[in-house]
A tleap script that builds the chain and sets N, CA, C and O, in Angstrom:
source leaprc.protein.ff14SB
mol = sequence {
  NMET ARG THR PHE ASP ALA GLU PRO GLN VAL
  LEU GLN ASP LEU ARG GLU GLU SER GLU ILE
  VAL THR ALA GLN ALA HIE PRO ASP PHE ASN
  VAL TRP ALA VAL ARG HIE PRO THR LEU GLY
  LYS LEU VAL ILE ILE GLU GLY ARG ASP GLY
  SER GLY VAL ILE VAL GLU THR GLU CGLU
}
set mol.1.N position { 5.749 11.698 15.027 }
set mol.1.CA position { 6.004 10.368 14.549 }
set mol.1.C position { 4.722 9.551 14.742 }
set mol.1.O position { 4.075 9.625 15.787 }
set mol.2.N position { 4.370 8.778 13.723 }
set mol.2.CA position { 3.182 7.927 13.805 }
set mol.2.C position { 3.544 6.510 13.377 }
set mol.2.O position { 4.452 6.308 12.571 }
set mol.3.N position { 2.830 5.536 13.922 }
set mol.3.CA position { 3.040 4.146 13.531 }
set mol.3.C position { 1.721 3.559 13.033 }
set mol.3.O position { 0.643 3.942 13.487 }
set mol.4.N position { 1.827 2.624 12.094 }
set mol.4.CA position { 0.667 1.979 11.493 }
set mol.4.C position { 0.945 0.489 11.345 }
set mol.4.O position { 2.031 0.099 10.915 }
set mol.5.N position { -0.027 -0.343 11.699 }
set mol.5.CA position { 0.068 -1.764 11.390 }
set mol.5.C position { -0.114 -1.912 9.884 }
set mol.5.O position { -0.853 -1.146 9.267 }
set mol.6.N position { 0.561 -2.899 9.290 }
set mol.6.CA position { 0.475 -3.049 7.838 }
set mol.6.C position { 0.454 -4.517 7.433 }
set mol.6.O position { 1.112 -5.365 8.037 }
set mol.7.N position { -0.317 -4.784 6.402 }
set mol.7.CA position { -0.399 -6.111 5.811 }
set mol.7.C position { 0.829 -6.350 4.929 }
set mol.7.O position { 1.480 -5.395 4.507 }
set mol.8.N position { 1.146 -7.605 4.650 }
set mol.8.CA position { 2.326 -7.925 3.829 }
set mol.8.C position { 2.352 -7.213 2.474 }
set mol.8.O position { 3.407 -6.742 2.050 }
set mol.9.N position { 1.220 -7.128 1.795 }
set mol.9.CA position { 1.208 -6.498 0.471 }
set mol.9.C position { 1.536 -5.015 0.551 }
set mol.9.O position { 2.221 -4.488 -0.325 }
set mol.10.N position { 1.061 -4.337 1.580 }
set mol.10.CA position { 1.352 -2.910 1.757 }
set mol.10.C position { 2.848 -2.709 2.000 }
set mol.10.O position { 3.454 -1.796 1.438 }
set mol.11.N position { 3.440 -3.557 2.833 }
set mol.11.CA position { 4.876 -3.446 3.104 }
set mol.11.C position { 5.686 -3.652 1.829 }
set mol.11.O position { 6.628 -2.907 1.558 }
set mol.12.N position { 5.321 -4.653 1.057 }
set mol.12.CA position { 6.030 -4.933 -0.192 }
set mol.12.C position { 5.892 -3.768 -1.170 }
set mol.12.O position { 6.875 -3.356 -1.786 }
set mol.13.N position { 4.686 -3.240 -1.315 }
set mol.13.CA position { 4.467 -2.111 -2.221 }
set mol.13.C position { 5.298 -0.900 -1.822 }
set mol.13.O position { 5.900 -0.252 -2.678 }
set mol.14.N position { 5.336 -0.591 -0.531 }
set mol.14.CA position { 6.121 0.559 -0.077 }
set mol.14.C position { 7.603 0.374 -0.356 }
set mol.14.O position { 8.279 1.317 -0.767 }
set mol.15.N position { 8.115 -0.828 -0.139 }
set mol.15.CA position { 9.535 -1.085 -0.428 }
set mol.15.C position { 9.823 -0.907 -1.918 }
set mol.15.O position { 10.847 -0.333 -2.290 }
set mol.16.N position { 8.927 -1.396 -2.765 }
set mol.16.CA position { 9.139 -1.294 -4.209 }
set mol.16.C position { 9.043 0.143 -4.712 }
set mol.16.O position { 9.719 0.504 -5.675 }
set mol.17.N position { 8.217 0.963 -4.078 }
set mol.17.CA position { 8.015 2.346 -4.500 }
set mol.17.C position { 9.061 3.294 -3.925 }
set mol.17.O position { 9.147 4.447 -4.347 }
set mol.18.N position { 9.846 2.829 -2.979 }
set mol.18.CA position { 10.749 3.709 -2.226 }
set mol.18.C position { 12.207 3.452 -2.557 }
set mol.18.O position { 12.580 2.402 -3.080 }
set mol.19.N position { 13.012 4.446 -2.234 }
set mol.19.CA position { 14.465 4.297 -2.276 }
set mol.19.C position { 14.894 3.751 -0.916 }
set mol.19.O position { 14.655 4.381 0.114 }
set mol.20.N position { 15.526 2.584 -0.915 }
set mol.20.CA position { 15.975 1.996 0.347 }
set mol.20.C position { 17.281 2.657 0.762 }
set mol.20.O position { 18.270 2.624 0.031 }
set mol.21.N position { 17.268 3.258 1.950 }
set mol.21.CA position { 18.443 3.946 2.478 }
set mol.21.C position { 19.345 2.946 3.190 }
set mol.21.O position { 20.559 2.942 2.986 }
set mol.22.N position { 18.753 2.104 4.020 }
set mol.22.CA position { 19.508 1.081 4.733 }
set mol.22.C position { 18.555 -0.052 5.109 }
set mol.22.O position { 17.344 0.138 5.219 }
set mol.23.N position { 19.133 -1.226 5.303 }
set mol.23.CA position { 18.340 -2.397 5.690 }
set mol.23.C position { 19.113 -3.195 6.727 }
set mol.23.O position { 20.344 -3.204 6.735 }
set mol.24.N position { 18.373 -3.864 7.598 }
set mol.24.CA position { 18.988 -4.676 8.654 }
set mol.24.C position { 18.131 -5.927 8.844 }
set mol.24.O position { 16.917 -5.832 9.024 }
set mol.25.N position { 18.758 -7.077 8.804 }
set mol.25.CA position { 18.059 -8.340 9.052 }
set mol.25.C position { 18.300 -8.768 10.490 }
set mol.25.O position { 19.407 -8.641 11.015 }
set mol.26.N position { 17.260 -9.272 11.112 }
set mol.26.CA position { 17.306 -9.781 12.482 }
set mol.26.C position { 16.637 -11.151 12.443 }
set mol.26.O position { 15.798 -11.378 11.572 }
set mol.27.N position { 16.965 -12.063 13.335 }
set mol.27.CA position { 16.331 -13.390 13.282 }
set mol.27.C position { 14.797 -13.358 13.328 }
set mol.27.O position { 14.155 -14.252 12.777 }
set mol.28.N position { 14.204 -12.358 13.968 }
set mol.28.CA position { 12.751 -12.304 14.115 }
set mol.28.C position { 12.057 -11.303 13.205 }
set mol.28.O position { 10.842 -11.380 13.023 }
set mol.29.N position { 12.801 -10.367 12.629 }
set mol.29.CA position { 12.197 -9.334 11.793 }
set mol.29.C position { 13.247 -8.692 10.901 }
set mol.29.O position { 14.447 -8.857 11.117 }
set mol.30.N position { 12.778 -7.955 9.888 }
set mol.30.CA position { 13.638 -7.159 9.006 }
set mol.30.C position { 13.230 -5.701 9.132 }
set mol.30.O position { 12.064 -5.385 9.365 }
set mol.31.N position { 14.210 -4.818 8.973 }
set mol.31.CA position { 13.958 -3.377 9.081 }
set mol.31.C position { 14.541 -2.679 7.854 }
set mol.31.O position { 15.669 -2.954 7.445 }
set mol.32.N position { 13.750 -1.769 7.273 }
set mol.32.CA position { 14.216 -0.940 6.171 }
set mol.32.C position { 13.954 0.512 6.510 }
set mol.32.O position { 12.868 0.851 6.978 }
set mol.33.N position { 14.925 1.372 6.284 }
set mol.33.CA position { 14.725 2.821 6.320 }
set mol.33.C position { 14.642 3.243 4.863 }
set mol.33.O position { 15.560 2.980 4.087 }
set mol.34.N position { 13.545 3.900 4.483 }
set mol.34.CA position { 13.313 4.224 3.077 }
set mol.34.C position { 12.894 5.681 2.911 }
set mol.34.O position { 12.478 6.345 3.860 }
set mol.35.N position { 13.019 6.154 1.664 }
set mol.35.CA position { 12.483 7.462 1.271 }
set mol.35.C position { 11.429 7.205 0.206 }
set mol.35.O position { 11.739 6.739 -0.890 }
set mol.36.N position { 10.192 7.511 0.536 }
set mol.36.CA position { 9.077 7.331 -0.394 }
set mol.36.C position { 8.849 8.650 -1.116 }
set mol.36.O position { 8.973 9.707 -0.497 }
set mol.37.N position { 8.516 8.626 -2.420 }
set mol.37.CA position { 8.367 9.879 -3.169 }
set mol.37.C position { 7.283 10.818 -2.635 }
set mol.37.O position { 7.428 12.036 -2.747 }
set mol.38.N position { 6.205 10.286 -2.058 }
set mol.38.CA position { 5.145 11.169 -1.555 }
set mol.38.C position { 4.996 11.123 -0.044 }
set mol.38.O position { 4.541 12.096 0.556 }
set mol.39.N position { 5.368 10.014 0.585 }
set mol.39.CA position { 5.196 9.875 2.038 }
set mol.39.C position { 6.421 10.312 2.832 }
set mol.39.O position { 6.338 10.473 4.049 }
set mol.40.N position { 7.548 10.505 2.168 }
set mol.40.CA position { 8.763 10.945 2.858 }
set mol.40.C position { 9.513 9.801 3.505 }
set mol.40.O position { 9.529 8.681 2.993 }
set mol.41.N position { 10.134 10.091 4.633 }
set mol.41.CA position { 10.964 9.108 5.327 }
set mol.41.C position { 10.104 8.133 6.123 }
set mol.41.O position { 9.247 8.536 6.910 }
set mol.42.N position { 10.350 6.841 5.902 }
set mol.42.CA position { 9.607 5.794 6.596 }
set mol.42.C position { 10.574 4.745 7.122 }
set mol.42.O position { 11.657 4.545 6.573 }
set mol.43.N position { 10.166 4.082 8.188 }
set mol.43.CA position { 10.851 2.883 8.662 }
set mol.43.C position { 9.841 1.754 8.542 }
set mol.43.O position { 8.726 1.849 9.056 }
set mol.44.N position { 10.238 0.683 7.860 }
set mol.44.CA position { 9.369 -0.467 7.650 }
set mol.44.C position { 9.928 -1.630 8.458 }
set mol.44.O position { 11.088 -2.008 8.293 }
set mol.45.N position { 9.108 -2.188 9.322 }
set mol.45.CA position { 9.507 -3.326 10.152 }
set mol.45.C position { 8.603 -4.493 9.769 }
set mol.45.O position { 7.382 -4.419 9.909 }
set mol.46.N position { 9.218 -5.575 9.283 }
set mol.46.CA position { 8.455 -6.721 8.803 }
set mol.46.C position { 8.812 -7.962 9.606 }
set mol.46.O position { 9.978 -8.347 9.689 }
set mol.47.N position { 7.797 -8.585 10.197 }
set mol.47.CA position { 7.989 -9.819 10.945 }
set mol.47.C position { 8.133 -11.011 10.020 }
set mol.47.O position { 7.922 -10.892 8.813 }
set mol.48.N position { 8.485 -12.145 10.568 }
set mol.48.CA position { 8.674 -13.356 9.773 }
set mol.48.C position { 7.393 -13.823 9.091 }
set mol.48.O position { 7.459 -14.507 8.070 }
set mol.49.N position { 6.226 -13.468 9.634 }
set mol.49.CA position { 4.963 -13.862 9.006 }
set mol.49.C position { 4.550 -12.915 7.882 }
set mol.49.O position { 3.515 -13.126 7.251 }
set mol.50.N position { 5.352 -11.867 7.621 }
set mol.50.CA position { 5.075 -10.929 6.536 }
set mol.50.C position { 4.358 -9.671 6.955 }
set mol.50.O position { 4.441 -8.659 6.259 }
set mol.51.N position { 3.653 -9.700 8.076 }
set mol.51.CA position { 2.983 -8.489 8.534 }
set mol.51.C position { 3.981 -7.624 9.292 }
set mol.51.O position { 5.071 -8.076 9.641 }
set mol.52.N position { 3.600 -6.385 9.539 }
set mol.52.CA position { 4.544 -5.529 10.235 }
set mol.52.C position { 3.997 -4.166 10.578 }
set mol.52.O position { 2.790 -3.970 10.722 }
set mol.53.N position { 4.921 -3.226 10.706 }
set mol.53.CA position { 4.613 -1.870 11.148 }
set mol.53.C position { 5.346 -0.883 10.248 }
set mol.53.O position { 6.483 -1.113 9.836 }
set mol.54.N position { 4.667 0.218 9.956 }
set mol.54.CA position { 5.273 1.326 9.242 }
set mol.54.C position { 5.402 2.484 10.221 }
set mol.54.O position { 4.440 2.831 10.907 }
set mol.55.N position { 6.583 3.079 10.285 }
set mol.55.CA position { 6.813 4.227 11.155 }
set mol.55.C position { 7.056 5.415 10.244 }
set mol.55.O position { 8.012 5.433 9.469 }
set mol.56.N position { 6.182 6.405 10.345 }
set mol.56.CA position { 6.317 7.637 9.571 }
set mol.56.C position { 7.124 8.613 10.421 }
set mol.56.O position { 6.707 8.964 11.525 }
set mol.57.N position { 8.267 9.050 9.921 }
set mol.57.CA position { 9.126 9.935 10.684 }
set mol.57.C position { 8.947 11.375 10.225 }
set mol.57.O position { 8.422 11.625 9.140 }
set mol.58.N position { 9.373 12.297 11.028 }
set mol.58.CA position { 9.301 13.704 10.688 }
set mol.58.C position { 10.539 14.081 9.905 }
set mol.58.O position { 11.605 13.492 10.082 }
set mol.59.N position { 10.391 15.053 9.052 }
set mol.59.CA position { 11.523 15.509 8.216 }
set mol.59.C position { 12.607 16.129 9.032 }
set mol.59.O position { 13.622 16.561 8.485 }
savepdb mol mol.pdb
quit
């Protein structure tokens, strides 16, 4: 498992390119579990300022 810091545009692009499996809103951040066509399973965590973290999971 690897994690990467990500800019708002990267997070938005990944969400648009991926199939969203599930999403959860929290007062301080949003979380999406997605399936990307080339990157596989990812967890996207986005803070209120738009920046966030991408977690690349193992198959």
